[in-house]
N, CA, C and O atoms as a GROMACS GRO file, in nm:
protein
  288
    1MET      N    1   2.712   2.086   1.777
    1MET     CA    2   2.606   2.113   1.642
    1MET      C    3   2.671   2.076   1.553
    1MET      O    4   2.793   2.096   1.552
    2ILE      N    5   2.596   2.002   1.438
    2ILE     CA    6   2.662   1.986   1.316
    2ILE      C    7   2.650   2.165   1.216
    2ILE      O    8   2.553   2.241   1.226
    3ASP      N    9   2.788   2.194   1.121
    3ASP     CA   10   2.733   2.328   1.062
    3ASP      C   11   2.685   2.261   0.892
    3ASP      O   12   2.682   2.144   0.854
    4LEU      N   13   2.665   2.338   0.847
    4LEU     CA   14   2.567   2.344   0.742
    4LEU      C   15   2.623   2.312   0.663
    4LEU      O   16   2.545   2.277   0.575
    5GLN      N   17   2.726   2.298   0.633
    5GLN     CA   18   2.830   2.202   0.561
    5GLN      C   19   2.832   2.059   0.509
    5GLN      O   20   2.817   1.986   0.411
    6GLN      N   21   2.859   2.066   0.635
    6GLN     CA   22   2.824   1.919   0.720
    6GLN      C   23   2.703   1.787   0.654
    6GLN      O   24   2.706   1.669   0.617
    7ARG      N   25   2.585   1.922   0.674
    7ARG     CA   26   2.463   1.798   0.680
    7ARG      C   27   2.425   1.826   0.512
    7ARG      O   28   2.361   1.756   0.434
    8TYR      N   29   2.520   2.011   0.483
    8TYR     CA   30   2.489   1.906   0.366
    8TYR      C   31   2.579   1.830   0.279
    8TYR      O   32   2.612   1.822   0.161
    9GLU      N   33   2.595   1.795   0.355
    9GLU     CA   34   2.699   1.630   0.236
    9GLU      C   35   2.691   1.545   0.309
    9GLU      O   36   2.805   1.511   0.341
   10VAL      N   37   2.596   1.470   0.370
   10VAL     CA   38   2.533   1.405   0.427
   10VAL      C   39   2.396   1.426   0.359
   10VAL      O   40   2.322   1.329   0.344
   11ILE      N   41   2.372   1.509   0.332
   11ILE     CA   42   2.257   1.492   0.178
   11ILE      C   43   2.287   1.452   0.059
   11ILE      O   44   2.262   1.356  -0.014
   12LYS      N   45   2.338   1.531   0.058
   12LYS     CA   46   2.414   1.481  -0.123
   12LYS      C   47   2.452   1.368  -0.063
   12LYS      O   48   2.355   1.295  -0.084
   13SER      N   49   2.558   1.281   0.022
   13SER     CA   50   2.561   1.102  -0.018
   13SER      C   51   2.422   1.098   0.026
   13SER      O   52   2.356   1.103  -0.078
   14VAL      N   53   2.332   1.092   0.137
   14VAL     CA   54   2.233   1.017   0.035
   14VAL      C   55   2.150   1.062  -0.021
   14VAL      O   56   2.056   0.994   0.018
   15CYS      N   57   2.122   1.112  -0.070
   15CYS     CA   58   2.010   1.202  -0.241
   15CYS      C   59   2.136   1.038  -0.352
   15CYS      O   60   2.073   0.955  -0.419
   16GLU      N   61   2.252   1.032  -0.347
   16GLU     CA   62   2.320   0.975  -0.411
   16GLU      C   63   2.316   0.841  -0.412
   16GLU      O   64   2.306   0.780  -0.519
   17SER      N   65   2.323   0.787  -0.312
   17SER     CA   66   2.240   0.678  -0.215
   17SER      C   67   2.088   0.612  -0.322
   17SER      O   68   2.060   0.526  -0.404
   18LEU      N   69   2.058   0.669  -0.285
   18LEU     CA   70   1.864   0.630  -0.354
   18LEU      C   71   1.916   0.600  -0.458
   18LEU      O   72   1.925   0.479  -0.475
   19LYS      N   73   1.971   0.685  -0.565
   19LYS     CA   74   2.010   0.715  -0.704
   19LYS      C   75   2.011   0.564  -0.786
   19LYS      O   76   1.954   0.509  -0.880
   20LEU      N   77   2.133   0.530  -0.668
   20LEU     CA   78   2.158   0.389  -0.716
   20LEU      C   79   2.034   0.295  -0.660
   20LEU      O   80   2.022   0.198  -0.735
   21GLN      N   81   1.957   0.293  -0.573
   21GLN     CA   82   1.880   0.188  -0.548
   21GLN      C   83   1.783   0.127  -0.699
   21GLN      O   84   1.771   0.199  -0.798
   22PRO      N   85   1.744   0.040  -0.693
   22PRO     CA   86   1.689  -0.007  -0.849
   22PRO      C   87   1.590   0.023  -0.793
   22PRO      O   88   1.564   0.013  -0.673
   23ASN      N   89   1.504   0.078  -0.910
   23ASN     CA   90   1.348   0.097  -0.878
   23ASN      C   91   1.205   0.019  -0.878
   23ASN      O   92   1.195  -0.071  -0.962
   24LYS      N   93   1.112   0.038  -0.810
   24LYS     CA   94   1.030  -0.079  -0.826
   24LYS      C   95   1.014  -0.095  -0.925
   24LYS      O   96   1.080  -0.022  -0.999
   25PRO      N   97   0.893  -0.225  -1.011
   25PRO     CA   98   0.859  -0.273  -1.056
   25PRO      C   99   0.715  -0.245  -1.121
   25PRO      O  100   0.609  -0.271  -1.064
   26LYS      N  101   0.725  -0.191  -1.244
   26LYS     CA  102   0.570  -0.105  -1.282
   26LYS      C  103   0.491  -0.240  -1.283
   26LYS      O  104   0.518  -0.358  -1.301
   27LEU      N  105   0.427  -0.198  -1.267
   27LEU     CA  106   0.248  -0.285  -1.287
   27LEU      C  107   0.284  -0.337  -1.369
   27LEU      O  108   0.395  -0.288  -1.387
   28ARG      N  109   0.256  -0.471  -1.501
   28ARG     CA  110   0.235  -0.519  -1.594
   28ARG      C  111   0.141  -0.483  -1.666
   28ARG      O  112   0.052  -0.563  -1.639
   29ILE      N  113   0.096  -0.400  -1.757
   29ILE     CA  114  -0.012  -0.373  -1.816
   29ILE      C  115  -0.070  -0.560  -1.966
   29ILE      O  116  -0.017  -0.601  -2.070
   30LYS      N  117  -0.170  -0.597  -1.900
   30LYS     CA  118  -0.180  -0.720  -2.017
   30LYS      C  119  -0.262  -0.629  -2.198
   30LYS      O  120  -0.239  -0.634  -2.319
   31SER      N  121  -0.328  -0.580  -2.134
   31SER     CA  122  -0.324  -0.490  -2.265
   31SER      C  123  -0.393  -0.295  -2.191
   31SER      O  124  -0.384  -0.256  -2.074
   32LYS      N  125  -0.457  -0.215  -2.318
   32LYS     CA  126  -0.428  -0.158  -2.283
   32LYS      C  127  -0.547  -0.079  -2.155
   32LYS      O  128  -0.539   0.014  -2.075
   33ARG      N  129  -0.658  -0.185  -2.197
   33ARG     CA  130  -0.744  -0.112  -2.010
   33ARG      C  131  -0.764  -0.182  -1.887
   33ARG      O  132  -0.842  -0.168  -1.793
   34GLN      N  133  -0.630  -0.293  -1.925
   34GLN     CA  134  -0.649  -0.424  -1.813
   34GLN      C  135  -0.552  -0.399  -1.729
   34GLN      O  136  -0.447  -0.428  -1.788
   35ILE      N  137  -0.522  -0.350  -1.594
   35ILE     CA  138  -0.360  -0.374  -1.535
   35ILE      C  139  -0.419  -0.473  -1.451
   35ILE      O  140  -0.532  -0.488  -1.405
   36ILE      N  141  -0.224  -0.590  -1.436
   36ILE     CA  142  -0.251  -0.687  -1.370
   36ILE      C  143  -0.177  -0.586  -1.205
   36ILE      O  144  -0.108  -0.484  -1.195
   37THR      N  145  -0.250  -0.702  -1.082
   37THR     CA  146  -0.208  -0.610  -0.994
   37THR      C  147  -0.208  -0.719  -0.958
   37THR      O  148  -0.229  -0.824  -1.019
   38SER      N  149  -0.161  -0.680  -0.762
   38SER     CA  150  -0.111  -0.827  -0.706
   38SER      C  151  -0.250  -0.803  -0.634
   38SER      O  152  -0.253  -0.869  -0.530
   39HIS      N  153  -0.353  -0.739  -0.652
   39HIS     CA  154  -0.426  -0.783  -0.454
   39HIS      C  155  -0.596  -0.874  -0.572
   39HIS      O  156  -0.674  -0.832  -0.658
   40LYS      N  157  -0.573  -1.015  -0.497
   40LYS     CA  158  -0.698  -1.003  -0.529
   40LYS      C  159  -0.845  -0.997  -0.490
   40LYS      O  160  -0.859  -0.886  -0.440
   41ALA      N  161  -0.971  -1.066  -0.488
   41ALA     CA  162  -1.060  -1.000  -0.422
   41ALA      C  163  -1.053  -1.149  -0.351
   41ALA      O  164  -1.007  -1.244  -0.415
   42LYS      N  165  -1.105  -1.167  -0.197
   42LYS     CA  166  -1.150  -1.240  -0.089
   42LYS      C  167  -1.243  -1.199  -0.010
   42LYS      O  168  -1.281  -1.088   0.026
   43VAL      N  169  -1.280  -1.326   0.014
   43VAL     CA  170  -1.379  -1.273   0.200
   43VAL      C  171  -1.346  -1.289   0.285
   43VAL      O  172  -1.336  -1.395   0.346
   44ARG      N  173  -1.312  -1.150   0.324
   44ARG     CA  174  -1.272  -1.160   0.459
   44ARG      C  175  -1.309  -1.137   0.603
   44ARG      O  176  -1.368  -1.031   0.621
   45LYS      N  177  -1.288  -1.217   0.718
   45LYS     CA  178  -1.326  -1.224   0.803
   45LYS      C  179  -1.268  -1.113   0.936
   45LYS      O  180  -1.178  -1.143   1.014
   46ILE      N  181  -1.358  -0.958   0.937
   46ILE     CA  182  -1.341  -0.877   1.020
   46ILE      C  183  -1.371  -0.863   1.141
   46ILE      O  184  -1.470  -0.936   1.141
   47PRO      N  185  -1.361  -0.819   1.270
   47PRO     CA  186  -1.435  -0.763   1.341
   47PRO      C  187  -1.516  -0.652   1.280
   47PRO      O  188  -1.490  -0.574   1.189
   48SER      N  189  -1.628  -0.669   1.359
   48SER     CA  190  -1.735  -0.549   1.364
   48SER      C  191  -1.698  -0.447   1.440
   48SER      O  192  -1.812  -0.400   1.453
   49TRP      N  193  -1.640  -0.385   1.493
   49TRP     CA  194  -1.644  -0.293   1.558
   49TRP      C  195  -1.540  -0.190   1.459
   49TRP      O  196  -1.561  -0.069   1.474
   50CYS      N  197  -1.416  -0.236   1.347
   50CYS     CA  198  -1.393  -0.164   1.278
   50CYS      C  199  -1.463  -0.160   1.151
   50CYS      O  200  -1.391  -0.135   1.054
   51LEU      N  201  -1.549  -0.174   1.136
   51LEU     CA  202  -1.589  -0.143   1.021
   51LEU      C  203  -1.577   0.025   0.924
   51LEU      O  204  -1.574   0.054   0.804
   52ASP      N  205  -1.575   0.072   1.001
   52ASP     CA  206  -1.566   0.198   1.005
   52ASP      C  207  -1.438   0.274   0.925
   52ASP      O  208  -1.422   0.378   0.861
   53LYS      N  209  -1.330   0.121   0.980
   53LYS     CA  210  -1.186   0.180   0.868
   53LYS      C  211  -1.177   0.101   0.744
   53LYS      O  212  -1.067   0.081   0.692
   54LEU      N  213  -1.334   0.035   0.671
   54LEU     CA  214  -1.299  -0.040   0.528
   54LEU      C  215  -1.328   0.070   0.442
   54LEU      O  216  -1.393   0.170   0.473
   55PRO      N  217  -1.254   0.032   0.289
   55PRO     CA  218  -1.269   0.094   0.191
   55PRO      C  219  -1.376   0.111   0.170
   55PRO      O  220  -1.469   0.073   0.241
   56CYS      N  221  -1.387   0.175   0.062
   56CYS     CA  222  -1.525   0.262   0.014
   56CYS      C  223  -1.590   0.088  -0.076
   56CYS      O  224  -1.698   0.028  -0.084
   57ASP      N  225  -1.503   0.077  -0.106
   57ASP     CA  226  -1.592  -0.062  -0.248
   57ASP      C  227  -1.592  -0.215  -0.200
   57ASP      O  228  -1.630  -0.304  -0.276
   58ALA      N  229  -1.541  -0.244  -0.050
   58ALA     CA  230  -1.537  -0.340   0.015
   58ALA      C  231  -1.724  -0.375   0.041
   58ALA      O  232  -1.793  -0.320   0.128
   59GLN      N  233  -1.775  -0.481  -0.062
   59GLN     CA  234  -1.899  -0.506   0.025
   59GLN      C  235  -1.904  -0.614   0.110
   59GLN      O  236  -1.857  -0.727   0.098
   60ILE      N  237  -1.983  -0.549   0.217
   60ILE     CA  238  -2.029  -0.620   0.309
   60ILE      C  239  -2.145  -0.759   0.312
   60ILE      O  240  -2.258  -0.730   0.273
   61LEU      N  241  -2.130  -0.854   0.340
   61LEU     CA  242  -2.211  -0.955   0.287
   61LEU      C  243  -2.276  -1.093   0.421
   61LEU      O  244  -2.339  -1.196   0.396
   62GLY      N  245  -2.244  -1.056   0.516
   62GLY     CA  246  -2.296  -1.089   0.621
   62GLY      C  247  -2.251  -1.104   0.760
   62GLY      O  248  -2.137  -1.151   0.762
   63GLU      N  249  -2.300  -1.082   0.877
   63GLU     CA  250  -2.270  -1.074   0.973
   63GLU      C  251  -2.215  -1.241   1.033
   63GLU      O  252  -2.210  -1.339   0.959
   64ASP      N  253  -2.177  -1.243   1.194
   64ASP     CA  254  -2.142  -1.391   1.277
   64ASP      C  255  -2.097  -1.298   1.390
   64ASP      O  256  -1.987  -1.266   1.434
   65GLY      N  257  -2.270  -1.256   1.430
   65GLY     CA  258  -2.194  -1.185   1.654
   65GLY      C  259  -2.063  -1.076   1.680
   65GLY      O  260  -2.051  -0.972   1.744
   66ILE      N  261  -1.990  -1.144   1.612
   66ILE     CA  262  -1.829  -1.046   1.666
   66ILE      C  263  -1.756  -0.996   1.542
   66ILE      O  264  -1.705  -0.886   1.522
   67HIS      N  265  -1.765  -1.136   1.440
   67HIS     CA  266  -1.739  -1.082   1.268
   67HIS      C  267  -1.839  -1.040   1.202
   67HIS      O  268  -1.956  -1.067   1.232
   68THR      N  269  -1.794  -0.954   1.082
   68THR     CA  270  -1.828  -0.904   1.001
   68THR      C  271  -1.734  -0.975   0.843
   68THR      O  272  -1.613  -0.967   0.822
   69TYR      N  273  -1.831  -1.034   0.760
   69TYR     CA  274  -1.763  -1.086   0.609
   69TYR      C  275  -1.740  -1.014   0.571
   69TYR      O  276  -1.776  -0.933   0.656
   70VAL      N  277  -1.683  -0.937   0.464
   70VAL     CA  278  -1.629  -0.873   0.399
   70VAL      C  279  -1.559  -0.880   0.237
   70VAL      O  280  -1.439  -0.888   0.263
   71TYR      N  281  -1.567  -0.881   0.146
   71TYR     CA  282  -1.552  -0.884  -0.013
   71TYR      C  283  -1.499  -0.756  -0.027
   71TYR      O  284  -1.556  -0.646  -0.034
   72HIS      N  285  -1.369  -0.791  -0.030
   72HIS     CA  286  -1.261  -0.678  -0.050
   72HIS      C  287  -1.118  -0.778  -0.162
   72HIS      O  288  -1.015  -0.719  -0.197
   0.00000   0.00000   0.00000
């Protein structure tokens, strides 16, 4: 079993290596009201059995037997 001093050294080295990694770039702000994101809304074909897992802002466009068309 690893004693507390060795655990402390491992945790300390991992934290130092994480500090050296570059941070993720923040979203560019075009204006104060508009934020540019990588998400583009599009029509998606989703199986009907997983409709309960859709986000709340998704719009259901129609059904085609097994599949449902969703705008999100």
